[in-house]
TORKEZA-49009 format. One record per residue (C-alpha): residue number from 1; z, y, x. Coordinates in steps of 0.02 Angstrom, whole numbers, plus 50000, padded with zeros to 5 digits. Last residue first. Example, Ala and Ser with C-alpha at 12.3 -4.5 7.8 and 13.67 -1.06 7.14 Angstrom:
<sites>
@k = 2, up = 50357, north = 49947, east = 50684
@k = 1, up = 50390, north = 49775, east = 50615
</sites>
This chain:
<sites>
@k = 386, up = 49389, north = 48146, east = 49524
@k = 385, up = 49219, north = 48203, east = 49581
@k = 384, up = 49208, north = 48051, east = 49694
@k = 383, up = 49368, north = 47963, east = 49693
@k = 382, up = 49545, north = 47988, east = 49613
@k = 381, up = 49542, north = 47818, east = 49525
@k = 380, up = 49570, north = 47893, east = 49355
@k = 379, up = 49460, north = 48045, east = 49383
@k = 378, up = 49318, north = 47929, east = 49451
@k = 377, up = 49326, north = 47818, east = 49303
@k = 376, up = 49329, north = 47958, east = 49175
@k = 375, up = 49171, north = 48040, east = 49252
@k = 374, up = 49053, north = 48028, east = 49108
@k = 373, up = 49062, north = 48220, east = 49072
@k = 372, up = 49190, north = 48296, east = 49175
@k = 371, up = 49120, north = 48417, east = 49311
@k = 370, up = 48972, north = 48476, east = 49204
@k = 369, up = 49066, north = 48475, east = 49035
@k = 368, up = 49096, north = 48669, east = 49037
@k = 367, up = 48907, north = 48694, east = 49064
@k = 366, up = 48845, north = 48874, east = 49042
@k = 365, up = 48666, north = 48865, east = 49097
@k = 364, up = 48557, north = 48902, east = 49250
@k = 363, up = 48383, north = 48924, east = 49274
@k = 362, up = 48322, north = 48941, east = 49457
@k = 361, up = 48259, north = 49119, east = 49504
@k = 360, up = 48371, north = 49126, east = 49654
@k = 359, up = 48287, north = 48964, east = 49714
@k = 358, up = 48129, north = 49063, east = 49743
@k = 357, up = 48213, north = 49173, east = 49868
@k = 356, up = 48300, north = 49030, east = 49949
@k = 355, up = 48144, north = 48927, east = 49989
@k = 354, up = 48037, north = 48787, east = 49918
@k = 353, up = 48107, north = 48758, east = 49751
@k = 352, up = 48066, north = 48600, east = 49650
@k = 351, up = 48235, north = 48573, east = 49567
@k = 350, up = 48272, north = 48420, east = 49664
@k = 349, up = 48213, north = 48498, east = 49823
@k = 348, up = 48320, north = 48651, east = 49796
@k = 347, up = 48474, north = 48531, east = 49764
@k = 346, up = 48426, north = 48432, east = 49922
@k = 345, up = 48420, north = 48582, east = 50033
@k = 344, up = 48588, north = 48637, east = 49964
@k = 343, up = 48661, north = 48475, east = 49986
@k = 342, up = 48595, north = 48454, east = 50162
@k = 341, up = 48676, north = 48634, east = 50182
@k = 340, up = 48853, north = 48570, east = 50126
@k = 339, up = 48840, north = 48404, east = 50235
@k = 338, up = 49027, north = 48378, east = 50204
@k = 337, up = 49138, north = 48437, east = 50053
@k = 336, up = 49025, north = 48348, east = 49918
@k = 335, up = 49158, north = 48222, east = 49872
@k = 334, up = 49051, north = 48069, east = 49914
@k = 333, up = 49106, north = 48029, east = 50092
@k = 332, up = 49010, north = 47973, east = 50246
@k = 331, up = 48919, north = 48139, east = 50267
@k = 330, up = 48798, north = 48165, east = 50414
@k = 329, up = 48811, north = 48306, east = 50404
@k = 328, up = 48743, north = 48476, east = 50414
@k = 327, up = 48883, north = 48597, east = 50386
@k = 326, up = 49038, north = 48484, east = 50368
@k = 325, up = 48973, north = 48362, east = 50491
@k = 324, up = 48939, north = 48494, east = 50620
@k = 323, up = 49101, north = 48583, east = 50601
@k = 322, up = 49188, north = 48410, east = 50635
@k = 321, up = 49263, north = 48309, east = 50500
@k = 320, up = 49391, north = 48317, east = 50354
@k = 319, up = 49542, north = 48401, east = 50433
@k = 318, up = 49647, north = 48435, east = 50277
@k = 317, up = 49698, north = 48613, east = 50248
@k = 316, up = 49875, north = 48682, east = 50223
@k = 315, up = 49890, north = 48855, east = 50135
@k = 314, up = 49954, north = 49018, east = 50204
@k = 313, up = 49954, north = 49135, east = 50068
@k = 312, up = 49863, north = 49297, east = 50022
@k = 311, up = 49898, north = 49462, east = 49943
@k = 310, up = 50042, north = 49527, east = 50048
@k = 309, up = 50104, north = 49697, east = 49992
@k = 308, up = 50204, north = 49798, east = 50118
@k = 307, up = 50155, north = 49737, east = 50289
@k = 306, up = 49996, north = 49649, east = 50243
@k = 305, up = 50009, north = 49476, east = 50323
@k = 304, up = 49915, north = 49372, east = 50197
@k = 303, up = 49778, north = 49510, east = 50170
@k = 302, up = 49666, north = 49441, east = 50306
@k = 301, up = 49671, north = 49270, east = 50230
@k = 300, up = 49758, north = 49110, east = 50290
@k = 299, up = 49716, north = 48931, east = 50326
@k = 298, up = 49818, north = 48793, east = 50400
@k = 297, up = 49785, north = 48624, east = 50495
@k = 296, up = 49800, north = 48694, east = 50663
@k = 295, up = 49719, north = 48855, east = 50619
@k = 294, up = 49590, north = 48859, east = 50764
@k = 293, up = 49448, north = 48757, east = 50672
@k = 292, up = 49371, north = 48629, east = 50785
@k = 291, up = 49419, north = 48475, east = 50681
@k = 290, up = 49344, north = 48570, east = 50532
@k = 289, up = 49446, north = 48588, east = 50380
@k = 288, up = 49463, north = 48770, east = 50398
@k = 287, up = 49265, north = 48777, east = 50370
@k = 286, up = 49280, north = 48731, east = 50187
@k = 285, up = 49426, north = 48863, east = 50174
@k = 284, up = 49317, north = 49005, east = 50236
@k = 283, up = 49139, north = 49010, east = 50188
@k = 282, up = 49022, north = 49166, east = 50172
@k = 281, up = 48866, north = 49126, east = 50082
@k = 280, up = 48681, north = 49179, east = 50095
@k = 279, up = 48547, north = 49256, east = 49993
@k = 278, up = 48645, north = 49251, east = 49832
@k = 277, up = 48561, north = 49260, east = 49659
@k = 276, up = 48651, north = 49141, east = 49540
@k = 275, up = 48545, north = 49002, east = 49611
@k = 274, up = 48616, north = 49044, east = 49782
@k = 273, up = 48795, north = 49031, east = 49723
@k = 272, up = 48751, north = 48874, east = 49627
@k = 271, up = 48684, north = 48785, east = 49784
@k = 270, up = 48845, north = 48833, east = 49886
@k = 269, up = 48954, north = 48768, east = 49739
@k = 268, up = 48850, north = 48609, east = 49740
@k = 267, up = 48881, north = 48588, east = 49928
@k = 266, up = 49065, north = 48596, east = 49891
@k = 265, up = 49214, north = 48708, east = 49903
@k = 264, up = 49154, north = 48884, east = 49857
@k = 263, up = 49255, north = 49018, east = 49778
@k = 262, up = 49231, north = 49144, east = 49928
@k = 261, up = 49111, north = 49269, east = 49974
@k = 260, up = 48933, north = 49260, east = 49908
@k = 259, up = 48817, north = 49367, east = 50020
@k = 258, up = 48691, north = 49483, east = 49929
@k = 257, up = 48560, north = 49549, east = 50045
@k = 256, up = 48486, north = 49723, east = 50029
@k = 255, up = 48299, north = 49738, east = 50005
@k = 254, up = 48233, north = 49910, east = 50024
@k = 253, up = 48082, north = 49975, east = 49916
@k = 252, up = 48201, north = 50121, east = 49873
@k = 251, up = 48224, north = 50133, east = 49683
@k = 250, up = 48144, north = 49957, east = 49635
@k = 249, up = 48242, north = 49873, east = 49777
@k = 248, up = 48404, north = 49959, east = 49720
@k = 247, up = 48364, north = 49906, east = 49539
@k = 246, up = 48337, north = 49720, east = 49602
@k = 245, up = 48486, north = 49717, east = 49716
@k = 244, up = 48594, north = 49783, east = 49574
@k = 243, up = 48542, north = 49630, east = 49465
@k = 242, up = 48578, north = 49512, east = 49605
@k = 241, up = 48757, north = 49597, east = 49623
@k = 240, up = 48784, north = 49561, east = 49439
@k = 239, up = 48731, north = 49377, east = 49460
@k = 238, up = 48849, north = 49362, east = 49607
@k = 237, up = 48994, north = 49436, east = 49505
@k = 236, up = 48958, north = 49321, east = 49354
@k = 235, up = 48956, north = 49173, east = 49453
@k = 234, up = 49108, north = 49221, east = 49558
@k = 233, up = 49231, north = 49254, east = 49423
@k = 232, up = 49283, north = 49435, east = 49427
@k = 231, up = 49442, north = 49498, east = 49510
@k = 230, up = 49596, north = 49607, east = 49485
@k = 229, up = 49768, north = 49559, east = 49419
@k = 228, up = 49850, north = 49632, east = 49570
@k = 227, up = 49963, north = 49501, east = 49632
@k = 226, up = 49887, north = 49359, east = 49536
@k = 225, up = 49704, north = 49400, east = 49562
@k = 224, up = 49737, north = 49452, east = 49743
@k = 223, up = 49819, north = 49288, east = 49788
@k = 222, up = 49694, north = 49231, east = 49924
@k = 221, up = 49701, north = 49067, east = 50015
@k = 220, up = 49573, north = 48968, east = 49926
@k = 219, up = 49459, north = 49120, east = 49903
@k = 218, up = 49401, north = 49182, east = 49727
@k = 217, up = 49492, north = 49342, east = 49736
@k = 216, up = 49365, north = 49478, east = 49743
@k = 215, up = 49184, north = 49409, east = 49786
@k = 214, up = 49021, north = 49486, east = 49837
@k = 213, up = 48995, north = 49539, east = 50017
@k = 212, up = 48855, north = 49664, east = 50035
@k = 211, up = 48705, north = 49658, east = 50154
@k = 210, up = 48592, north = 49780, east = 50262
@k = 209, up = 48715, north = 49921, east = 50216
@k = 208, up = 48622, north = 50095, east = 50185
@k = 207, up = 48757, north = 50169, east = 50086
@k = 206, up = 48657, north = 50140, east = 49929
@k = 205, up = 48690, north = 49951, east = 49928
@k = 204, up = 48871, north = 49994, east = 49922
@k = 203, up = 48846, north = 50092, east = 49766
@k = 202, up = 48741, north = 49956, east = 49685
@k = 201, up = 48866, north = 49824, east = 49725
@k = 200, up = 49007, north = 49921, east = 49647
@k = 199, up = 48903, north = 49960, east = 49495
@k = 198, up = 48847, north = 49784, east = 49468
@k = 197, up = 49025, north = 49717, east = 49487
@k = 196, up = 49118, north = 49604, east = 49611
@k = 195, up = 49136, north = 49701, east = 49774
@k = 194, up = 49202, north = 49648, east = 49939
@k = 193, up = 49117, north = 49717, east = 50042
@k = 192, up = 49004, north = 49786, east = 50184
@k = 191, up = 48874, north = 49723, east = 50308
@k = 190, up = 48824, north = 49842, east = 50439
@k = 189, up = 48664, north = 49838, east = 50558
@k = 188, up = 48705, north = 49927, east = 50722
@k = 187, up = 48665, north = 50099, east = 50783
@k = 186, up = 48783, north = 50197, east = 50674
@k = 185, up = 48734, north = 50364, east = 50612
@k = 184, up = 48673, north = 50312, east = 50446
@k = 183, up = 48807, north = 50185, east = 50426
@k = 182, up = 48945, north = 50311, east = 50445
@k = 181, up = 48867, north = 50441, east = 50338
@k = 180, up = 48849, north = 50320, east = 50195
@k = 179, up = 49014, north = 50239, east = 50217
@k = 178, up = 49113, north = 50400, east = 50219
@k = 177, up = 49284, north = 50329, east = 50281
@k = 176, up = 49428, north = 50419, east = 50194
@k = 175, up = 49499, north = 50588, east = 50248
@k = 174, up = 49686, north = 50560, east = 50236
@k = 173, up = 49822, north = 50618, east = 50117
@k = 172, up = 49737, north = 50663, east = 49948
@k = 171, up = 49627, north = 50499, east = 49943
@k = 170, up = 49474, north = 50457, east = 49853
@k = 169, up = 49364, north = 50308, east = 49915
@k = 168, up = 49183, north = 50330, east = 49853
@k = 167, up = 49072, north = 50191, east = 49923
@k = 166, up = 49200, north = 50069, east = 49891
@k = 165, up = 49273, north = 49918, east = 49977
@k = 164, up = 49378, north = 49801, east = 49869
@k = 163, up = 49487, north = 49663, east = 49966
@k = 162, up = 49418, north = 49731, east = 50130
@k = 161, up = 49281, north = 49721, east = 50242
@k = 160, up = 49171, north = 49818, east = 50358
@k = 159, up = 49058, north = 49682, east = 50446
@k = 158, up = 48962, north = 49740, east = 50608
@k = 157, up = 48813, north = 49650, east = 50676
@k = 156, up = 48757, north = 49626, east = 50861
@k = 155, up = 48902, north = 49684, east = 50954
@k = 154, up = 48853, north = 49747, east = 51125
@k = 153, up = 49027, north = 49791, east = 51196
@k = 152, up = 48986, north = 49980, east = 51182
@k = 151, up = 48941, north = 49956, east = 51000
@k = 150, up = 49097, north = 49861, east = 50960
@k = 149, up = 49204, north = 49992, east = 51051
@k = 148, up = 49123, north = 50134, east = 50954
@k = 147, up = 49159, north = 50051, east = 50790
@k = 146, up = 49346, north = 50009, east = 50833
@k = 145, up = 49420, north = 50184, east = 50793
@k = 144, up = 49308, north = 50236, east = 50656
@k = 143, up = 49317, north = 50063, east = 50571
@k = 142, up = 49500, north = 50046, east = 50568
@k = 141, up = 49544, north = 50098, east = 50390
@k = 140, up = 49384, north = 50027, east = 50325
@k = 139, up = 49433, north = 49853, east = 50390
@k = 138, up = 49342, north = 49776, east = 50530
@k = 137, up = 49239, north = 49618, east = 50555
@k = 136, up = 49135, north = 49547, east = 50696
@k = 135, up = 48961, north = 49467, east = 50714
@k = 134, up = 48893, north = 49406, east = 50886
@k = 133, up = 48725, north = 49324, east = 50873
@k = 132, up = 48723, north = 49177, east = 50989
@k = 131, up = 48677, north = 49165, east = 51179
@k = 130, up = 48846, north = 49095, east = 51238
@k = 129, up = 48877, north = 49271, east = 51334
@k = 128, up = 48868, north = 49349, east = 51167
@k = 127, up = 49020, north = 49257, east = 51105
@k = 126, up = 49120, north = 49291, east = 51258
@k = 125, up = 49071, north = 49467, east = 51267
@k = 124, up = 49126, north = 49501, east = 51096
@k = 123, up = 49288, north = 49425, east = 51136
@k = 122, up = 49313, north = 49529, east = 51294
@k = 121, up = 49265, north = 49691, east = 51220
@k = 120, up = 49395, north = 49671, east = 51083
@k = 119, up = 49516, north = 49615, east = 51207
@k = 118, up = 49501, north = 49770, east = 51304
@k = 117, up = 49518, north = 49871, east = 51147
@k = 116, up = 49694, north = 49803, east = 51120
@k = 115, up = 49756, north = 49794, east = 50937
@k = 114, up = 49942, north = 49819, east = 50928
@k = 113, up = 50064, north = 49681, east = 50890
@k = 112, up = 50114, north = 49688, east = 50707
@k = 111, up = 50030, north = 49535, east = 50669
@k = 110, up = 50158, north = 49423, east = 50729
@k = 109, up = 50286, north = 49518, east = 50625
@k = 108, up = 50189, north = 49505, east = 50456
@k = 107, up = 50158, north = 49318, east = 50505
@k = 106, up = 50354, north = 49296, east = 50518
@k = 105, up = 50377, north = 49371, east = 50329
@k = 104, up = 50226, north = 49265, east = 50267
@k = 103, up = 50278, north = 49102, east = 50342
@k = 102, up = 50469, north = 49095, east = 50303
@k = 101, up = 50467, north = 49008, east = 50133
@k = 100, up = 50331, north = 48896, east = 50189
@k = 99, up = 50415, north = 48834, east = 50344
@k = 98, up = 50327, north = 48889, east = 50497
@k = 97, up = 50256, north = 48763, east = 50621
@k = 96, up = 50070, north = 48810, east = 50593
@k = 95, up = 50112, north = 48986, east = 50625
@k = 94, up = 50199, north = 48943, east = 50795
@k = 93, up = 50055, north = 48849, east = 50855
@k = 92, up = 49940, north = 48991, east = 50808
@k = 91, up = 50055, north = 49109, east = 50906
@k = 90, up = 50061, north = 48986, east = 51061
@k = 89, up = 49869, north = 48974, east = 51064
@k = 88, up = 49843, north = 49170, east = 51039
@k = 87, up = 49815, north = 49190, east = 51229
@k = 86, up = 49779, north = 49376, east = 51274
@k = 85, up = 49852, north = 49418, east = 51101
@k = 84, up = 49816, north = 49567, east = 50988
@k = 83, up = 49621, north = 49548, east = 50994
@k = 82, up = 49613, north = 49359, east = 50950
@k = 81, up = 49766, north = 49369, east = 50831
@k = 80, up = 49670, north = 49473, east = 50707
@k = 79, up = 49608, north = 49656, east = 50689
@k = 78, up = 49441, north = 49608, east = 50759
@k = 77, up = 49415, north = 49469, east = 50637
@k = 76, up = 49273, north = 49363, east = 50710
@k = 75, up = 49122, north = 49333, east = 50595
@k = 74, up = 49049, north = 49156, east = 50639
@k = 73, up = 48858, north = 49142, east = 50614
@k = 72, up = 48739, north = 49007, east = 50561
@k = 71, up = 48619, north = 48894, east = 50644
@k = 70, up = 48724, north = 48758, east = 50732
@k = 69, up = 48719, north = 48849, east = 50891
@k = 68, up = 48792, north = 49001, east = 50800
@k = 67, up = 48926, north = 48895, east = 50724
@k = 66, up = 48982, north = 48825, east = 50899
@k = 65, up = 48992, north = 49003, east = 50968
@k = 64, up = 49087, north = 49073, east = 50823
@k = 63, up = 49198, north = 48918, east = 50839
@k = 62, up = 49233, north = 48962, east = 51023
@k = 61, up = 49268, north = 49150, east = 50992
@k = 60, up = 49390, north = 49099, east = 50856
@k = 59, up = 49343, north = 49084, east = 50667
@k = 58, up = 49423, north = 48983, east = 50538
@k = 57, up = 49620, north = 49000, east = 50548
@k = 56, up = 49601, north = 49177, east = 50611
@k = 55, up = 49499, north = 49225, east = 50457
@k = 54, up = 49330, north = 49323, east = 50479
@k = 53, up = 49242, north = 49202, east = 50355
@k = 52, up = 49102, north = 49094, east = 50426
@k = 51, up = 48936, north = 49157, east = 50381
@k = 50, up = 48804, north = 49050, east = 50307
@k = 49, up = 48622, north = 49045, east = 50264
@k = 48, up = 48583, north = 48916, east = 50392
@k = 47, up = 48430, north = 48916, east = 50512
@k = 46, up = 48473, north = 49097, east = 50551
@k = 45, up = 48358, north = 49242, east = 50585
@k = 44, up = 48418, north = 49413, east = 50653
@k = 43, up = 48322, north = 49572, east = 50651
@k = 42, up = 48396, north = 49638, east = 50481
@k = 41, up = 48450, north = 49483, east = 50385
@k = 40, up = 48338, north = 49330, east = 50397
@k = 39, up = 48395, north = 49166, east = 50310
@k = 38, up = 48327, north = 48986, east = 50339
@k = 37, up = 48334, north = 48863, east = 50193
@k = 36, up = 48161, north = 48806, east = 50201
@k = 35, up = 48129, north = 48650, east = 50098
@k = 34, up = 47988, north = 48533, east = 50152
@k = 33, up = 48110, north = 48406, east = 50224
@k = 32, up = 48183, north = 48396, east = 50055
@k = 31, up = 48023, north = 48329, east = 49974
@k = 30, up = 47998, north = 48423, east = 49816
@k = 29, up = 48028, north = 48398, east = 49626
@k = 28, up = 47933, north = 48485, east = 49487
@k = 27, up = 47961, north = 48496, east = 49298
@k = 26, up = 48125, north = 48602, east = 49326
@k = 25, up = 48300, north = 48549, east = 49356
@k = 24, up = 48440, north = 48663, east = 49275
@k = 23, up = 48578, north = 48714, east = 49386
@k = 22, up = 48747, north = 48709, east = 49308
@k = 21, up = 48884, north = 48831, east = 49265
@k = 20, up = 49063, north = 48846, east = 49226
@k = 19, up = 49135, north = 48779, east = 49399
@k = 18, up = 49042, north = 48933, east = 49482
@k = 17, up = 49146, north = 49046, east = 49377
@k = 16, up = 49093, north = 49135, east = 49224
@k = 15, up = 49128, north = 49304, east = 49144
@k = 14, up = 49147, north = 49352, east = 48954
@k = 13, up = 49127, north = 49547, east = 48941
@k = 12, up = 49264, north = 49649, east = 48879
@k = 11, up = 49338, north = 49734, east = 48722
@k = 10, up = 49494, north = 49834, east = 48708
@k = 9, up = 49581, north = 49941, east = 48561
@k = 8, up = 49579, north = 49822, east = 48419
@k = 7, up = 49607, north = 49664, east = 48537
@k = 6, up = 49515, north = 49572, east = 48675
@k = 5, up = 49354, north = 49587, east = 48564
@k = 4, up = 49216, north = 49493, east = 48666
@k = 3, up = 49069, north = 49607, east = 48721
@k = 2, up = 48891, north = 49560, east = 48692
@k = 1, up = 48779, north = 49517, east = 48843
</sites>
C-alpha cells in the first residue's frame, strides 16, 4: 500500500475503520443453518466467537455464567469492583447516580480500595461452579502477583490486557513483565493485548500467547485516541494482525488467534471484523445494553479510573434487550444491534462461506457510501440505518 504524504517531512499509510468497508458477495450462497460459527481456542470450543470485555459495567460473575451458557465467554476484570468489594452492588448504584462532571474523580476513589485475593478466588470459583469456561483479565503491572492466585483457583484462561501491551517494555525504574518467559512457565493459556499493528501483533504472537487482542482506542467508552493521539482504525488493524498471524504460522506452524477488540456495534460490524481476518470478537458496549448487564445503564472502560491520566469515560447505554436477544435473537428491531451472531451467520451464508476460517478470505472493498447510499428516508425518519 502506497504511503500518503502528510507533509514534506512525514508520510503515512491510509487506514480504514469498519464503517469504511463492505463485504463483497460471491457467486455462491448457502443455507444459514449450514454455517458453522463455532470457535476453538486452545482446548476450549465455543458455539459463538465472542468474548465479553473485562469491564465492570459489562461482566459480573453472573453475566459471565450466562454468556458461557449461551455459547461465548465473559472475561471478568480481576482488578475491578468484583475483587475489591464483597458486595459491589451499592458501589455500582453510586456510579450510576453520579453527575457527569463528578464521575471520573469519584470512580478513581472507588477503585482505590485494594484488590483482595480471597475475592479473586471466590469469583473464579463462582464461574467455574456453574460449569462454564472461566476467563479473567489482569494488567501487565499486576500479572505476577495475581497469576499464581488465578492458577490456584482453577482459572481456565488468563487475559493480560492493557491499552497497548508490548513484548518489549522498557523501564529504568522497575523490572518489566517478560511476557515470553511468563507464558512459557505459566500453566494456563494466555491471551494478550491490545495491539494495532503488524509488528506489534507478530511480537505478541512470538511470546507464546494463544490469542492477541487487536484494537487501540475504538471502544465506545475509550478516550485513548483523544488523550494520547494513539490508535489505528479497526479494519486496518485487524487485517495487519491477520497478516502477522500468517507469517507466524509459516515460521512456527502454530496458529495464534486474532480477537478484534472494540469498535463494533452491529452484526454487520462483527461480520466485517471476521472478514478482515479476526477469529473472534471482544464486545463491550453492545453487551452493556443487556438487561442483565451490571452497569445500571452505564458503561466504562478499565482506563476510566486511572489515578493520574484517565483514558475513558462513563457513557450512558440504552437497555435494548436480554443478553440472549442481543447475541442470538430473536430480533424485533431493524437496526442491527440484536441477534449479532444470527447476523454473522446470515452474512456468511449470503456470501457462501461455511465457517469462520473461510470467511476470513472474503473480498472486502473500500465503500464510503455503504451506510448512506439510498438511505435518505431512513436518515430523515431516524429508523433502520438512520
